KEZA-933767 format. One record per residue (C-alpha): residue number from 1; residue in one letter; x, y, z. Coordinates in nm, 4 decimals. Last residue first. Example, Ala and Ser with C-alpha at 12.3 -4.5 7.8 and 13.67 -1.06 7.14 Angstrom:
2
   resi   resn         c1         c2         c3
      2      s     1.3670    -0.1060     0.7140
      1      a     1.2300    -0.4500     0.7800
***
This chain:
428
   resi   resn         c1         c2         c3
    428      l    -4.1659    10.7866     6.6852
    427      r    -3.8318    10.6556     6.7928
    426      l    -3.5306    10.8780     6.8250
    425      s    -3.6413    10.9872     7.1714
    424      k    -3.3795    10.8115     7.3829
    423      k    -3.0977    11.0002     7.2186
    422      s    -3.2777    11.3315     7.2652
    421      q    -3.0404    11.4656     7.5301
    420      k    -2.7469    11.3505     7.3267
    419      a    -2.8838    11.5272     7.0226
    418      k    -2.9455    11.8459     7.2193
    417      g    -2.5869    11.8550     7.3277
    416      n    -2.4588    11.7832     6.9817
    415      e    -2.6781    12.0349     6.8006
    414      s    -2.4053    12.2928     6.7534
    413      n    -2.1630    12.0074     6.6988
    412      g    -2.3022    11.9190     6.3606
    411      h    -2.6579    11.8822     6.2275
    410      r    -2.5851    11.6934     5.9097
    409      n    -2.2888    11.4742     5.9987
    408      k    -2.3667    11.4088     6.3665
    407      i    -2.7407    11.3674     6.3144
    406      h    -2.6872    11.1392     6.0150
    405      r    -2.4358    10.9311     6.2098
    404      r    -2.6911    10.8913     6.4902
    403      l    -2.9541    10.7853     6.2371
    402      n    -2.7269    10.5207     6.0893
    401      g    -2.6573    10.3766     6.4330
    400      e    -3.0296    10.3786     6.5210
    399      h    -3.1229    10.1658     6.2207
    398      n    -3.4234    10.1753     5.9875
    397      d    -3.3886    10.5404     5.8909
    396      r    -3.5868    10.8625     5.8544
    395      h    -3.4867    11.2176     5.7536
    394      s    -3.7564    11.4835     5.7988
    393      c    -3.5400    11.7163     6.0075
    392      y    -3.4223    11.7842     6.3634
    391      p    -3.5620    11.4900     6.5678
    390      c    -3.4501    11.2425     6.2994
    389      k    -3.7141    10.9738     6.2577
    388      l    -3.6805    10.5970     6.3117
    387      p    -3.9494    10.3595     6.1757
    386      k    -3.8870    10.3881     5.8012
    385      e    -4.2062    10.4906     5.6250
    384      n    -4.4008    10.2263     5.4366
    383      d    -4.7223    10.2717     5.6327
    382      g    -4.8094    10.0595     5.9350
    381      s    -4.8662    10.3571     6.1628
    380      f    -4.6043    10.3356     6.4334
    379      g    -4.5882    10.5543     6.7449
    378      e    -4.8840    10.3794     6.9104
    377      i    -4.6650    10.0752     6.9777
    376      w    -4.4122    10.2855     7.1715
    375      k    -4.6673    10.4821     7.3738
    374      c    -4.8274    10.1568     7.4868
    373      f    -4.4890    10.0169     7.5875
    372      s    -4.3951    10.3262     7.7864
    371      q    -4.7325    10.3193     7.9619
    370      r    -4.6869     9.9556     8.0602
    369      d    -4.3339    10.0145     8.1840
    368      t    -4.4503    10.3110     8.3948
    367      e    -4.7321    10.0995     8.5393
    366      a    -4.4842     9.8422     8.6670
    365      d    -4.5831     9.4734     8.6646
    364      f    -4.6044     9.4404     8.2881
    363      l    -4.7616     9.1193     8.1561
    362      l    -5.1349     9.1662     8.1942
    361      g    -5.1737     9.5352     8.1096
    360      g    -4.9218     9.4973     7.8290
    359      l    -5.1247     9.2100     7.6890
    358      q    -5.4281     9.4384     7.6689
    357      t    -5.2243     9.7035     7.4880
    356      m    -5.0969     9.4356     7.2500
    355      y    -5.4547     9.3396     7.1670
    354      l    -5.5708     9.6960     7.1099
    353      k    -5.2682     9.7720     6.8933
    352      i    -5.3198     9.4594     6.6829
    351      d    -5.6958     9.5171     6.6579
    350      e    -5.6454     9.8712     6.5251
    349      i    -5.3757     9.7492     6.2879
    348      s    -5.6267     9.5079     6.1373
    347      q    -5.6698     9.1321     6.0914
    346      l    -5.5345     8.9675     6.4044
    345      f    -5.6195     8.5951     6.4024
    344      g    -5.5012     8.5482     6.0446
    343      w    -5.2303     8.2963     6.1336
    342      k    -4.9505     8.5275     6.0249
    341      i    -5.1016     8.8129     6.2271
    340      f    -5.1272     8.5826     6.5289
    339      t    -4.7580     8.5017     6.4972
    338      e    -4.6513     8.8667     6.4824
    337      a    -4.8773     8.9579     6.7751
    336      v    -4.7255     8.6870     6.9953
    335      a    -4.3704     8.7872     6.9021
    334      v    -4.4528     9.1548     6.9664
    333      i    -4.5701     9.0640     7.3167
    332      g    -4.2490     8.8722     7.3856
    331      r    -4.0304     9.1558     7.2615
    330      s    -4.2117     9.4013     7.4875
    329      e    -4.1759     9.1723     7.7896
    328      t    -3.8028     9.1312     7.7290
    327      n    -3.7286     9.5038     7.7219
    326      r    -3.7011     9.7214     7.4120
    325      t    -3.4075     9.8279     7.1966
    324      h    -3.3984     9.4908     7.0207
    323      e    -3.7591     9.5609     6.9167
    322      v    -3.6386     9.8192     6.6638
    321      a    -3.6931     9.6489     6.3292
    320      l    -3.9541     9.4157     6.4800
    319      l    -4.1856     9.7084     6.5499
    318      q    -4.1668     9.8312     6.1914
    317      q    -4.2153     9.4742     6.0700
    316      i    -4.5348     9.4542     6.2771
    315      y    -4.6777     9.7574     6.0990
    314      s    -4.5761     9.6440     5.7508
    313      s    -4.7421     9.3053     5.8029
    312      t    -5.0570     9.4741     5.9334
    311      q    -5.0625     9.7067     5.6326
    310      k    -5.0019     9.4334     5.3768
    309      c    -5.2700     9.2135     5.5318
    308      e    -5.5109     9.5092     5.5377
    307      m    -5.4608     9.5502     5.1624
    306      r    -5.5391     9.1816     5.1139
    305      a    -5.8545     9.2085     5.3233
    304      p    -5.9994     9.5207     5.1581
    303      t    -6.1853     9.3183     4.8905
    302      k    -6.3631     9.0732     5.1234
    301      h    -6.2824     8.7095     5.0551
    300      w    -6.0352     8.6961     5.3438
    299      w    -6.2922     8.8084     5.5993
    298      s    -6.5443     8.5377     5.5126
    297      l    -6.2782     8.2677     5.5157
    296      r    -6.1498     8.3872     5.8535
    295      s    -6.5049     8.3879     5.9914
    294      r    -6.5618     8.0314     5.8718
    293      h    -6.2290     7.9086     6.0043
    292      d    -6.2915     8.0264     6.3586
    291      k    -6.1379     8.3498     6.4795
    290      s    -6.0202     8.3955     6.8363
    289      v    -5.7913     8.6993     6.8534
    288      l    -6.0334     8.9287     7.0375
    287      g    -6.1741     8.6447     7.2510
    286      s    -6.0986     8.7916     7.5919
    285      g    -5.7765     8.9364     7.4482
    284      a    -5.6289     8.5881     7.4219
    283      i    -5.4208     8.6696     7.7304
    282      r    -5.7475     8.7242     7.9179
    281      h    -5.8969     8.3864     7.8263
    280      w    -5.5702     8.2081     7.9030
    279      f    -5.5598     8.3753     8.2462
    278      n    -5.9163     8.2781     8.3271
    277      c    -5.8677     7.9248     8.1939
    276      n    -5.5694     7.8351     8.4102
    275      d    -5.6806     7.4849     8.5120
    274      r    -5.9272     7.4810     8.2211
    273      i    -5.6429     7.4182     7.9775
    272      y    -5.5420     7.1035     8.1665
    271      e    -5.9029     6.9879     8.1850
    270      r    -5.9409     7.0189     7.8084
    269      v    -5.6147     6.8310     7.7565
    268      v    -5.7407     6.5518     7.9836
    267      m    -6.0749     6.5485     7.8027
    266      f    -5.9253     6.4895     7.4599
    265      t    -5.7363     6.1685     7.5363
    264      s    -6.0160     6.0687     7.7758
    263      t    -6.2376     6.0478     7.4692
    262      m    -6.5688     6.2352     7.4494
    261      e    -6.4334     6.5078     7.2212
    260      l    -6.3306     6.2441     6.9688
    259      a    -6.6853     6.1074     6.9450
    258      s    -6.8283     6.4598     6.9125
    257      v    -6.6305     6.5342     6.5963
    256      r    -6.8464     6.3502     6.3475
    255      t    -7.1648     6.5521     6.2971
    254      t    -7.0593     6.9131     6.3480
    253      t    -6.7165     6.8451     6.2004
    252      e    -6.8633     6.7321     5.8706
    251      l    -7.0067     7.0763     5.8053
    250      l    -6.6644     7.2383     5.8319
    249      a    -6.5182     6.9908     5.5853
    248      r    -6.8040     7.0529     5.3446
    247      d    -6.7687     7.4289     5.3739
    246      s    -6.4038     7.3956     5.2766
    245      l    -6.0639     7.4562     5.4280
    244      g    -5.7308     7.3067     5.3206
    243      q    -5.5936     7.6382     5.2017
    242      t    -5.8126     7.9365     5.2808
    241      p    -5.5329     8.1512     5.4237
    240      d    -5.3466     8.1573     5.0926
    239      t    -5.0592     8.4055     5.0738
    238      m    -5.0631     8.5276     5.4347
    237      l    -5.1595     8.1849     5.5621
    236      n    -4.8621     8.0025     5.4160
    235      t    -4.7491     7.8306     5.7368
    234      y    -5.0991     7.8393     5.8850
    233      d    -5.2242     7.4973     5.7850
    232      a    -4.9069     7.3214     5.8941
    231      s    -4.8724     7.5057     6.2195
    230      q    -4.5724     7.6548     6.3998
    229      s    -4.4968     7.9593     6.1854
    228      t    -4.1520     8.0041     6.3360
    227      p    -4.0452     7.6570     6.2285
    226      d    -4.0857     7.7533     5.8626
    225      g    -4.1806     7.4333     5.6820
    224      l    -4.4649     7.2916     5.8901
    223      t    -4.5306     7.0197     5.6383
    222      h    -4.8706     6.8558     5.6363
    221      g    -4.9323     6.4827     5.6432
    220      h    -5.0530     6.3003     5.3356
    219      t    -4.6963     6.2755     5.2129
    218      s    -4.6953     5.9027     5.1478
    217      t    -4.3788     5.7537     5.0026
    216      s    -4.4493     5.4094     5.1384
    215      r    -4.1873     5.1375     5.1059
    214      a    -4.1610     5.0709     5.4782
    213      l    -4.5369     5.1022     5.5056
    212      p    -4.5859     4.8208     5.2536
    211      h    -4.3962     4.5802     5.4837
    210      g    -4.0938     4.4174     5.3216
    209      p    -3.8371     4.5913     5.5409
    208      d    -4.0233     4.4768     5.8542
    207      l    -4.2837     4.6577     6.0551
    206      d    -4.4871     4.5140     6.3394
    205      q    -4.8321     4.6738     6.3470
    204      f    -4.9983     4.7539     6.6768
    203      h    -5.3689     4.6895     6.7208
    202      v    -5.4461     4.9701     6.9637
    201      h    -5.6133     4.9403     7.3038
    200      n    -5.4351     4.6466     7.4649
    199      q    -5.0849     4.7798     7.4020
    198      a    -5.1772     5.1380     7.4970
    197      e    -4.9497     5.1380     7.8026
    196      p    -4.6649     5.0663     7.5578
    195      w    -4.6786     5.4349     7.4575
    194      m    -4.3641     5.5208     7.2601
    193      q    -4.2701     5.1959     7.0877
    192      a    -4.6137     5.0477     7.0201
    191      a    -4.7541     5.3956     6.9546
    190      l    -4.4980     5.4577     6.6810
    189      a    -4.5768     5.1368     6.4923
    188      d    -4.9517     5.1828     6.5274
    187      f    -4.9311     5.5448     6.4071
    186      a    -4.7319     5.4313     6.1034
    185      q    -5.0013     5.1744     6.0282
    184      r    -5.2685     5.4427     6.0525
    183      e    -5.0617     5.6591     5.8176
    182      d    -5.0429     5.3772     5.5639
    181      e    -5.4205     5.3370     5.5862
    180      e    -5.5023     5.7025     5.5183
    179      k    -5.7896     5.8763     5.6981
    178      i    -5.6694     5.8852     6.0574
    177      a    -5.9819     5.8896     6.2773
    176      d    -5.9207     5.5255     6.3741
    175      r    -5.6040     5.6248     6.5598
    174      w    -5.7940     5.8932     6.7481
    173      s    -6.0599     5.6465     6.8581
    172      r    -5.7941     5.3904     6.9545
    171      i    -5.6055     5.6428     7.1696
    170      g    -5.8967     5.7113     7.4020
    169      a    -5.8169     5.4773     7.6915
    168      p    -5.4395     5.4656     7.6563
    167      i    -5.3412     5.7135     7.9295
    166      d    -5.6527     5.6957     8.1470
    165      s    -5.5495     5.3530     8.2789
    164      q    -5.2528     5.5126     8.4565
    163      k    -5.5024     5.7107     8.6601
    162      a    -5.5481     6.0864     8.6614
    161      r    -5.5461     6.3711     8.9121
    160      k    -5.2981     6.2094     9.1503
    159      r    -5.0507     6.4933     9.0791
    158      a    -4.7982     6.2579     8.9153
    157      c    -5.0863     6.1077     8.7183
    156      f    -5.1822     6.4576     8.6021
    155      l    -4.8319     6.5156     8.4650
    154      r    -4.8334     6.1779     8.2904
    153      t    -5.1721     6.2746     8.1452
    152      i    -5.0320     6.6052     8.0178
    151      v    -4.7433     6.4316     7.8401
    150      y    -4.9752     6.1724     7.6848
    149      s    -5.2231     6.4378     7.5723
    148      l    -4.9477     6.6258     7.3904
    147      s    -4.8339     6.3050     7.2195
    146      c    -5.1928     6.2155     7.1271
    145      f    -5.2282     6.5626     6.9760
    144      a    -4.9067     6.5374     6.7766
    143      f    -4.9977     6.1900     6.6486
    142      i    -5.3387     6.3217     6.5446
    141      r    -5.2172     6.6353     6.3703
    140      v    -4.9390     6.4859     6.1603
    139      l    -5.1126     6.1510     6.1047
    138      d    -5.4159     6.2953     5.9310
    137      d    -5.7876     6.3170     6.0106
    136      p    -5.8288     6.6164     6.2399
    135      k    -6.1873     6.7480     6.2217
    134      p    -6.2317     7.0795     6.0433
    133      g    -6.3358     7.2073     6.2842
    132      v    -6.4259     7.4260     6.5845
    131      v    -6.3420     7.2131     6.8910
    130      t    -6.1495     6.9300     6.7259
    129      y    -5.9601     7.1813     6.5142
    128      r    -5.8483     7.3662     6.8274
    127      f    -5.7296     7.0435     6.9888
    126      a    -5.5383     6.9607     6.6704
    125      f    -5.3896     7.3108     6.6850
    124      v    -5.2572     7.2352     7.0330
    123      g    -5.0912     6.9189     6.9033
    122      e    -4.9426     7.1073     6.6088
    121      y    -4.7960     7.3580     6.8534
    120      c    -4.6281     7.0832     7.0570
    119      i    -4.5034     6.8946     6.7500
    118      g    -4.3512     7.2116     6.6078
    117      q    -4.1971     7.3285     6.9336
    116      a    -4.0240     6.9942     6.9721
    115      d    -3.8609     7.0325     6.6310
    114      h    -3.9127     7.0188     6.2532
    113      y    -4.2695     6.8898     6.2838
    112      s    -4.2989     6.7997     5.9159
    111      n    -3.9555     6.6375     5.9106
    110      r    -4.0545     6.3835     6.1756
    109      l    -4.3749     6.2951     5.9903
    108      n    -4.1910     6.2590     5.6611
    107      d    -3.9469     6.0192     5.8298
    106      i    -4.2447     5.8282     5.9705
    105      t    -4.3957     5.7884     5.6252
    104      s    -4.0575     5.7073     5.4700
    103      t    -3.9821     5.4316     5.7157
    102      n    -3.6799     5.4065     5.9472
    101      l    -3.8299     5.2333     6.2521
    100      v    -3.5026     5.2930     6.4386
     99      r    -3.4810     5.6503     6.3134
     98      s    -3.8376     5.7182     6.4221
     97      i    -3.7705     5.5777     6.7696
     96      d    -3.4664     5.8008     6.8249
     95      i    -3.6416     6.1173     6.7089
     94      f    -3.9560     6.0250     6.9043
     93      h    -3.7586     6.0004     7.2290
     92      d    -3.6065     6.3439     7.1724
     91      w    -3.9519     6.4782     7.0900
     90      l    -4.1039     6.3235     7.4032
     89      i    -3.8379     6.4880     7.6188
     88      q    -3.8992     6.8216     7.4465
     87      m    -4.2739     6.7726     7.4892
     86      g    -4.2186     6.7287     7.8623
     85      d    -4.0185     7.0496     7.8811
     84      r    -4.3030     7.2303     7.7053
     83      v    -4.5547     7.0699     7.9412
     82      t    -4.3555     7.1865     8.2423
     81      r    -4.3129     7.5384     8.1020
     80      i    -4.6840     7.5472     8.0207
     79      s    -4.7876     7.4963     8.3817
     78      s    -4.5190     7.7108     8.5394
     77      w    -4.6145     7.9998     8.3127
     76      a    -4.9833     7.9603     8.4017
     75      a    -4.9115     7.9520     8.7746
     74      e    -4.6899     8.2589     8.7352
     73      r    -4.9737     8.4487     8.5698
     72      a    -5.2196     8.3508     8.8400
     71      l    -4.9658     8.4577     9.1020
     70      i    -4.9194     8.7972     8.9380
     69      s    -5.2932     8.8574     8.9023
     68      e    -5.3771     8.7476     9.2548
     67      h    -5.1236     8.9492     9.4514
     66      i    -5.1288     8.7394     9.7618
     65      t    -5.1683     8.7581    10.1397
     64      s    -5.4712     8.9853    10.1762
     63      s    -5.6602     8.8024     9.9040
     62      p    -5.6825     8.4883    10.1174
     61      a    -5.6467     8.1882     9.8815
     60      n    -5.9433     8.0737     9.6729
     59      l    -5.8187     8.2591     9.3646
     58      i    -5.4841     8.0847     9.3943
     57      d    -5.6380     7.7379     9.4121
     56      t    -5.8506     7.8164     9.1053
     55      e    -5.5321     7.9349     8.9336
     54      p    -5.4146     7.5758     8.9212
     53      r    -5.0935     7.5021     9.1125
     52      i    -4.8445     7.2854     8.9303
     51      e    -4.5268     7.2202     9.1258
     50      c    -4.2604     7.0450     8.9245
     49      a    -4.0265     6.7679     9.0368
     48      n    -4.2738     6.4809     9.0015
     47      c    -4.3555     6.5848     8.6462
     46      i    -3.9876     6.6249     8.5564
     45      v    -3.8906     6.2723     8.6623
     44      d    -4.2214     6.1190     8.5534
     43      l    -4.1524     6.2290     8.1978
     42      k    -3.8263     6.0357     8.1797
     41      v    -3.9844     5.7245     8.3318
     40      a    -4.2802     5.7374     8.0912
     39      l    -4.0500     5.7754     7.7903
     38      s    -3.8717     5.4574     7.8912
     37      n    -3.5120     5.4724     8.0040
     36      r    -3.1887     5.3706     7.8334
     35      f    -3.3769     5.2598     7.5213
     34      c    -3.4211     5.6110     7.3815
     33      n    -3.0474     5.6689     7.3803
     32      k    -2.9173     6.0196     7.3145
     31      s    -3.1039     6.1760     7.6022
     30      i    -3.1864     6.5331     7.7074
     29      r    -3.1095     6.6943     7.3750
     28      q    -2.9464     7.0350     7.3744
     27      p    -3.1299     7.3486     7.2656
     26      l    -3.2277     7.4812     7.6091
     25      p    -3.5810     7.6138     7.6059
     24      p    -3.6531     7.9784     7.5213
     23      d    -3.7578     8.2118     7.8048
     22      t    -3.8830     8.5359     7.6497
     21      a    -3.9742     8.4273     7.2974
     20      d    -4.0687     8.0667     7.3792
     19      l    -4.2680     8.1892     7.6796
     18      y    -4.4585     8.4417     7.4700
     17      i    -4.5382     8.1853     7.2006
     16      l    -4.6539     7.9293     7.4572
     15      g    -4.8667     8.1844     7.6418
     14      a    -5.0274     8.3110     7.3232
     13      f    -5.1080     7.9540     7.2213
     12      l    -5.2640     7.8888     7.5619
     11      g    -5.4683     8.2042     7.5106
     10      d    -5.5809     8.0656     7.1764
      9      v    -5.6881     7.7501     7.3616
      8      e    -5.8860     7.9577     7.6114
      7      a    -6.0526     8.1764     7.3500
      6      l    -6.1636     7.8704     7.1530
      5      a    -6.2972     7.6954     7.4632
      4      e    -6.5098     7.9991     7.5503
      3      d    -6.6366     8.0412     7.1955
      2      i    -6.7273     7.6708     7.1837
      1      m    -6.9151     7.6891     7.5150
***
């Protein structure tokens, strides 16, 4: 059960990363005044407008009238696109609320997420931690997860799959899981403004300039730093993938995490992921990328691990150097692989190539495109050689323009015709 849930949530991550790379959200804010409409009203607008069709409905449809794999994929994209848009609305609302509250703890929280993508990814990581440990116990993870759950619950309410009373039901348990008192008070203040439905479930704190929270300089939360790395614990994974992890913390999760998993706050996210679970499982490589913390710790302490990190990093950098020459699907797949390498989920070049090949089979509609992609990723080795090779000599370069000039200057007009013919074959 845990392995299944882990693969599904990692597939959701892959889907979010791919969608952000191939269909990025619009950068502008939706509202500049959080008091003009409530967060619930704003979310209901997009939730009522979208059409979410779980893949279970698709699989039950007559096979003669649909292409199951394509429709399942489109159902998954529609699902995460709606949640991503909802998290953008929530983020805009949170920005305004946090500036009104104006406390150092809440300011630190806002800075740690960086943007809507950050809070969304941190919320998904909190789900992952709840499943495999260590248990979330800080404001950064728990507020992000409750925010994600709130957006999904509003979506389910619009689809008559949840009741309004489900929204606040589990929030108190998550609030109480926050370790630091000043962070619990910050959670209360934010919840009172953002989720008034939870009024009777959480003891909200009113803040004034003299309140201890307003003077707090707590930095117990984690900082995402680089917005491309998405998660606090994984920002510096390549240099120290064991940070924040311990056997004691992992042991504690087996005895204390069940209460959080039983909350409606958790269950609604679990149900949302299960809606497209088959697709998420496949896009996670059927578990290929799903590493729990214990297995990552064990791998990292092996002697060859650091050398493998250098090789995998070199390999993905070779692809990134020329990805602008590829189609959108190829760039999206490389973006997923790059992120999973940073997080320690892909630990060898062999696994990277195998995983990207599997993604190619899922995401390319034309067989010729899939074969071209597979040939492209197999042409790189992960060594320190420059990725582009002259077809006439041993010269290599990082940029196609430089290589064309080399061919013209070194090989002259006698090779000009052949060079033009080979223009599309400059890559290994």
